[in-house]
C-alpha positions, 0 to 999 in steps of 0.5 A: 846319322845326324843330318841338318838340313841348313847350318845351325845358329849355334856352335855343334858338340860334336867330339873331333868332327872330320869333315868330307866336302863336296857336291857328291852327286854322284857319290861315286868311287872317287868320292866314296874315297874323298868319304872314306878318309875320312872316315880313317882319321876321323877313327884315329881322334876317337872323333865324329867322321862328317859329310858338308855337302849342297843343295841345290847343286851349285850351278843351279843358282849360278848358272842354270843352263850349265846344270848337269844331272844329279847322279843321286836326289839328295837323299839317295846321296846321303844314305850312300854317305853313312854306308860309307861310316859317315856319321853325320851330314850337314846338306847346305841350302845353296842361295844366292848368299851363300854363293856370295861367301867369301873363302875366309868366311866359308872357314871361320864362319862354318868349319871355325866357328859352328863346326869346328873342325879338326881336319878337313877331306878334299877332294884333289881339285876342290874348289871354295868359296865366290867364284871359288875364289879357294884352293886347297893351298887357300884352304891349308893356309887356313888351317895353319891359321885355326889349327885343321890339318887338310887331306887331299885325296889324288882321283880313283883311276880305272887303268888311265881314266879318272872316275868321274861324274861326267864320264859316267853320265855318258857311259848310262847314256851311251848305255854301258852299264858295266863301266858306269855301275863300275865307277859309281860302285853301285848299279846305275839307278834313276828316282822319278815320281808316280804319275798318271798315265794313259792305263794301255798297259794295264789294260794289257795285263801289264801296270806300268808306274810311269815316272817323272824322273828327278834324278838320276840319267836314262840310258838310252831307249829299250826293255830293261830288266829292272829293281825298284824300291818305294823310297816314299809315299805322298798318299795316305794308306798307301800299303806298307808292305811296299816302304822300306828297302824291298828290291821288287823285280820289275821290268822297265821300257824306256822309251816314245811308246811308238805303238800307239804314238799316233793314237797319243798324239789325238787320244789325250788325257787331261792327267796324263803326263805328256812330254816329247822327252823319252818316257821310263815305264816300270811293270812290277811282277806280282804288283796291281796296286795304284802308286801313283805319288809315290816316289820309285828308286830303279835299279838297271841291272840289264838291257833286254831289247830295244824298243820296236813299234808293234802291228797291235797292242796284242803282239806288243802284249805277247812280245811283253810276256817274253820280256816278262819271262827273259826278265824272270829268267834272269833275276833267278839267274843271278840270284838277286831281289825278290817277287812277291 
């Protein structure tokens, strides 16, 4: 797959490009319909199906207070594009300067001058250019002028409910992982970088990766059966078996460490991440290496129990053993992933 991280200085030489345009923040089933329409149209033309997206989210520049949490990282989005059949992606850095482009500049400079598109595929509510002043009708009129076709894809619905990113975020926050996965077309995930913690899990026999979340929405507090993929490494000498597409089974806790909350307040460790928000800790079965600095993609499969306070570390350890057995039984029944 060809990936461009900025607008090329010279026109591309792709054959009959068909471009799907959007933020595609979750690449949910509605977004997939747009991307797959581009693939179908490119196949009919013997051309190149491509996606045009933006990073960061435009609201990061235009109105930071309204930026929604991204359901996927940019790397996850690109991988999802490829799974839909897209063969090239242009990731446009959304800057203050780019935000001032008029609809005419977007068409003339990008779609016509640089990409030389044959067809364009967008969602039903597509807007572009400064202050979203360009509409689908604006785009169609430009297409008639410059010789490219425009396809607007209707929203995808489940029953009467239109699939939308904000609805998926709400479902995840409410703990409805089944509904969220149905609308996404895949399980709920988050991506985060492992940061140093206090080492309590390791002392109890359950070492954890403590994740600083970079993309995704956390479900409610509790213990979950999860799988994880170590998607990158920032440290030399890391174990290569954790790279690639390995789906490692484990369990995760989302919460506030209630058993240790008082001690946590007074036993501050200078290299530990302290936050007033919920913490995601992931224990991967059979993995004993520290994965500090590495990015993990965590997939939530099932909520095992709510978070609760225990009378002692020993009582918590016994419960963690029971949680691990329950998670392993779940994976055995599902036949998912693997334990190393």
